[in-house]
C-alpha positions as CSV (number, residue, x, y, z in Angstrom):
1,M,-27.2,118.5,34.2
2,S,-28.6,118.1,37.8
3,E,-32.4,118.1,38.5
4,R,-34.2,118.3,41.8
5,F,-37.5,116.4,42.9
6,Q,-39.5,117.2,45.6
7,F,-42.4,115.1,46.8
8,G,-44.9,115.3,50.1
9,V,-45.6,112.0,51.5
10,G,-49.3,111.2,51.8
11,E,-51.3,109.3,54.1
12,D,-51.6,106.2,52.3
13,E,-47.8,106.4,51.8
14,A,-47.0,106.8,55.5
15,G,-45.2,103.9,57.1
16,A,-43.1,103.3,53.2
17,R,-39.4,103.0,53.3
18,L,-37.7,106.0,52.0
19,D,-36.1,103.8,48.7
20,H,-39.7,102.2,48.2
21,F,-41.3,105.6,47.9
22,L,-38.9,107.1,45.6
23,A,-38.8,104.0,43.5
24,A,-42.6,104.3,43.0
25,R,-42.5,108.2,42.1
26,L,-39.3,107.9,40.0
27,P,-39.7,104.5,37.9
28,G,-36.9,105.7,35.8
29,L,-34.3,104.9,38.7
30,S,-33.4,101.7,39.7
31,R,-33.6,100.7,43.4
32,M,-29.5,100.5,43.0
33,R,-29.4,104.0,41.6
34,I,-31.5,105.3,44.4
35,A,-29.6,103.7,47.3
36,S,-26.3,105.4,45.7
37,L,-28.1,108.4,45.5
38,V,-29.2,108.4,49.0
39,A,-26.0,107.2,50.4
40,A,-24.2,110.0,48.8
41,G,-26.4,112.3,50.4
42,A,-28.4,113.5,47.4
43,C,-31.8,112.8,49.1
44,T,-33.4,114.4,52.0
45,V,-36.4,113.9,54.3
46,N,-37.5,117.0,55.9
47,G,-34.2,119.0,54.8
48,A,-32.0,116.4,56.2
49,A,-30.0,113.5,55.1
50,A,-31.7,110.2,55.2
51,H,-30.8,106.5,54.9
52,P,-32.7,104.2,52.6
53,G,-34.4,102.3,55.0
54,R,-36.1,105.3,56.7
55,K,-39.8,104.9,57.8
56,L,-41.7,107.9,56.2
57,R,-44.5,109.8,58.0
58,D,-47.5,111.5,56.6
59,G,-46.5,115.2,56.0
60,D,-43.0,114.3,55.1
61,S,-41.1,116.2,52.5
62,V,-38.8,114.3,50.5
63,G,-36.1,115.6,48.2
64,I,-33.8,114.3,45.5
65,T,-31.1,115.6,43.3
66,F,-29.6,113.7,40.3
67,D,-28.0,114.1,37.1
68,E,-30.7,113.9,34.4
69,D,-28.5,112.0,31.8
70,A,-27.8,109.1,34.7
71,A,-31.0,108.5,35.1
72,G,-32.4,106.9,32.3
73,G,-31.2,103.0,31.8
74,A,-33.0,101.6,34.7
75,M,-36.5,101.7,32.8
76,T,-37.0,99.5,29.5
77,P,-39.3,101.0,27.2
78,E,-41.9,98.4,26.1
79,P,-44.6,98.7,23.3
80,I,-47.6,97.9,25.5
81,P,-50.8,99.2,24.4
82,L,-52.3,102.2,26.4
83,N,-55.6,103.4,26.7
84,I,-54.8,107.1,27.1
85,L,-58.1,109.1,27.4
86,H,-56.0,112.4,27.6
87,E,-52.5,113.9,26.8
88,D,-50.8,117.5,26.4
89,A,-47.6,119.2,26.9
90,D,-47.9,118.2,30.9
91,L,-49.6,115.3,31.5
92,L,-51.6,112.3,30.5
93,V,-54.7,110.5,31.9
94,V,-54.6,106.7,31.1
95,D,-57.2,103.8,32.0
96,K,-55.2,101.1,33.5
97,P,-56.3,97.6,33.1
98,A,-56.4,94.9,36.1
99,G,-53.5,92.7,36.6
100,M,-51.3,95.4,35.6
101,L,-48.4,96.8,38.0
102,V,-47.6,100.2,37.9
103,H,-44.3,100.2,38.3
104,P,-41.6,97.3,38.5
105,T,-40.7,95.5,41.5
106,R,-37.8,93.2,42.4
107,S,-39.5,90.3,41.0
108,V,-40.9,91.8,38.0
109,K,-39.1,94.0,35.7
110,S,-41.4,94.1,32.4
111,G,-44.9,94.7,31.6
112,T,-45.8,97.5,34.0
113,L,-47.3,100.5,33.4
114,A,-44.2,102.5,33.8
115,N,-42.5,100.1,31.0
116,A,-45.4,101.1,28.6
117,L,-45.5,104.9,29.6
118,T,-41.6,105.0,29.1
119,Y,-41.9,103.8,25.7
120,H,-44.8,105.9,24.7
121,L,-43.4,109.3,26.0
122,N,-39.9,108.5,24.3
123,R,-40.9,107.4,20.9
124,D,-40.3,110.7,19.3
125,S,-38.4,112.4,21.8
126,R,-34.7,113.3,21.7
127,T,-34.3,113.8,25.3
128,L,-35.4,111.4,27.8
129,V,-38.8,111.7,29.3
130,R,-39.7,109.8,32.4
131,P,-43.3,109.2,33.4
132,G,-44.1,110.7,37.0
133,L,-46.5,108.9,38.9
134,P,-48.2,111.2,41.7
135,H,-50.5,108.2,42.8
136,R,-50.8,104.8,42.3
137,L,-53.4,101.8,41.6
138,D,-53.2,98.2,43.1
139,R,-52.2,95.8,40.3
140,A,-55.9,94.1,40.5
141,T,-57.7,97.3,40.4
142,S,-58.5,98.9,37.1
143,G,-59.1,102.5,36.1
144,L,-57.8,105.9,35.9
145,M,-54.4,107.4,36.5
146,V,-52.8,110.8,35.6
147,V,-49.2,110.8,34.6
148,A,-46.9,113.7,34.7
149,K,-44.7,114.4,31.7
150,N,-42.2,117.0,33.5
151,Q,-41.0,117.7,36.9
152,R,-43.3,120.8,37.5
153,A,-46.2,119.2,36.7
154,L,-45.2,116.1,39.2
155,A,-44.5,118.4,41.7
156,A,-47.8,120.2,41.4
157,L,-49.8,117.1,40.9
158,S,-48.0,115.6,44.2
159,R,-49.1,118.9,46.2
160,H,-53.1,118.3,45.2
161,F,-52.8,114.8,46.0
162,H,-51.3,115.6,49.5
163,R,-53.8,118.3,49.8
164,R,-56.7,116.2,49.1
165,L,-57.6,118.6,46.0
166,V,-58.0,115.5,43.9
167,E,-61.2,114.0,43.6
168,K,-61.4,110.2,43.3
169,R,-64.5,107.9,42.9
170,Y,-64.4,104.2,42.3
171,L,-67.0,101.8,41.2
172,A,-67.3,98.5,43.1
173,L,-69.5,95.2,42.9
174,V,-69.6,94.1,46.5
175,H,-71.2,90.8,47.9
176,G,-74.9,91.0,49.4
177,R,-77.7,93.3,49.2
178,V,-76.8,96.9,50.5
179,G,-79.7,98.2,52.5
180,A,-78.9,101.9,53.0
181,D,-78.5,104.2,50.0
182,E,-75.4,105.9,51.2
183,L,-73.0,104.9,54.1
184,T,-70.2,106.5,55.8
185,I,-67.7,103.9,56.8
186,S,-65.4,105.1,59.6
187,A,-63.0,102.4,61.1
188,P,-59.0,102.8,61.7
189,V,-56.7,101.0,59.6
190,G,-53.3,99.9,60.3
191,R,-50.4,97.3,59.5
192,V,-50.2,94.4,62.0
193,E,-47.3,92.2,62.1
194,E,-49.0,88.9,62.4
195,G,-51.3,87.1,59.9
196,W,-52.5,88.2,56.6
197,P,-53.5,90.5,55.1
198,K,-50.9,92.8,56.9
199,W,-53.3,95.8,56.6
200,R,-56.6,95.8,58.3
201,V,-59.1,97.3,60.8
202,T,-57.2,97.7,64.2
203,E,-57.7,99.8,67.1
204,G,-54.2,100.7,67.1
205,G,-54.4,101.9,63.2
206,R,-54.9,105.4,61.6
207,A,-58.4,107.1,61.1
208,A,-59.8,106.1,57.9
209,E,-63.0,107.1,56.4
210,S,-64.9,106.0,53.5
211,R,-68.2,106.9,51.8
212,L,-70.4,104.5,50.0
213,R,-73.4,105.3,47.6
214,V,-75.7,102.3,46.1
215,V,-75.6,102.6,42.2
216,E,-77.7,99.5,41.4
217,R,-78.9,96.5,43.8
218,R,-79.3,93.0,42.7
219,A,-80.5,89.8,45.0
220,S,-77.1,89.1,46.2
221,R,-74.7,91.6,44.7
222,T,-74.9,95.4,44.6
223,L,-73.0,97.8,42.3
224,V,-71.5,100.8,44.6
225,E,-69.7,104.1,44.3
226,L,-66.9,104.7,46.6
227,E,-65.4,107.7,47.8
228,P,-61.9,107.5,49.6
229,V,-62.1,110.4,52.2
230,T,-58.7,109.0,53.6
231,G,-55.9,107.4,51.8
232,R,-55.1,104.4,53.8
233,T,-53.5,101.1,52.3
234,N,-56.1,99.1,50.8
235,Q,-58.8,101.3,52.3
236,L,-61.9,100.9,50.3
237,R,-61.4,96.9,50.0
238,I,-60.8,96.7,53.8
239,H,-63.9,99.0,54.6
240,C,-66.3,97.2,52.2
241,A,-65.4,94.2,54.1
242,H,-65.8,95.5,57.6
243,A,-69.2,96.9,56.6
244,G,-70.2,93.1,55.6
245,H,-70.2,93.8,51.9
246,P,-66.4,92.6,50.7
247,V,-65.6,93.4,47.1
248,V,-66.4,90.5,44.9
249,G,-63.2,88.8,43.6
250,D,-61.4,90.2,46.8
251,G,-59.8,87.0,48.4
252,W,-57.7,89.0,51.1
253,Y,-60.7,90.5,52.7
254,G,-63.5,87.9,52.9
255,S,-64.5,87.4,49.5
256,T,-64.0,84.2,47.1
257,V,-61.4,84.5,44.0
258,E,-64.3,83.8,41.7
259,A,-63.6,87.0,39.4
260,R,-61.1,89.6,38.8
261,L,-60.9,92.2,41.8
262,C,-64.2,94.2,40.9
263,L,-62.8,97.7,41.9
264,H,-62.7,100.1,39.2
265,A,-61.4,103.8,39.7
266,A,-64.1,105.5,37.6
267,R,-63.6,109.3,38.0
268,L,-60.8,111.4,38.8
269,A,-61.2,115.5,38.6
270,F,-58.0,117.6,39.5
271,N,-56.7,121.1,39.0
272,H,-54.5,121.3,35.9
273,P,-51.0,122.1,36.8
274,S,-50.8,124.8,34.2
275,G,-53.3,127.5,34.4
276,G,-55.2,125.6,37.4
277,A,-58.4,124.8,35.5
278,R,-60.5,122.2,36.8
279,V,-60.4,118.8,34.7
280,E,-62.3,115.8,35.1
281,F,-62.1,112.3,33.4
282,A,-64.4,109.1,33.6
283,S,-64.1,105.6,32.7
284,A,-66.9,103.2,32.2
285,L,-67.6,100.2,34.2
286,P,-65.2,97.3,32.7
287,A,-67.1,95.0,30.8
288,E,-66.2,92.0,32.9
289,I,-67.5,93.6,36.0
290,A,-70.7,94.8,34.3
291,S,-71.3,91.2,32.9
292,L,-71.0,90.1,36.3
293,L,-73.6,92.4,37.6
294,E,-75.9,91.4,34.7
295,S,-75.4,87.4,35.6
296,T,-76.1,88.3,39.3
297,G,-79.9,87.1,40.7
């Protein structure tokens, strides 16, 4: 039985290769399987056939059709414990630990959130259930993610993220004592070819905005709540460093790696794909970040 998936490309995904985008959205499909589907004309961008290396733009519409029975073998189910805050027929909300990749890569094939979700969703199922990922978190970032359990829910949630109907709030422990109670950080973020990290504040980048609110001050560190108004790659980490307060543990953007990256997706609110009711979920500050805050002078 053939199944059709349709995805909108968000701001944070602009510039991604088509095959990488599809691998993130459909972790049950291998890169080889995706490449063969694209080569066979089963994938379109804005209604036209495209090649695997096509660079996507914000607002692009990506469609892919494949046989459901042929989709399953790429993702190895693994009995990895999950911290599930909510689950119903359409979706689940999971609290991802720091250090866990969301989906497999060329070099990492196991131990990912997608491996764990594939096991969880198929323990008692007679038909393959593939986890649908309408958004993602960096490996080093912990916190809340919503996962779709069917194509209808995935399509609806993807639209909501694309239209900025989803509220996301992060907690971060940053270096220094932030003076203002609230800040709006506006600085363009783009990819540069030379140096590291590749994503940074750059004159030719795309407009980016983050909002910061102080939660608790210490002498040398501050606990803040962050809201990404836009969704550029590594935006919150880049903007905190740009404001002179890099996230503790962020070796990429001006901090020292003395601890885990102290960035946590603490709140997630969205319209449920069935019925449209607004739902909201919260996750407490992880113990290791709370301990670092308490030990700060």
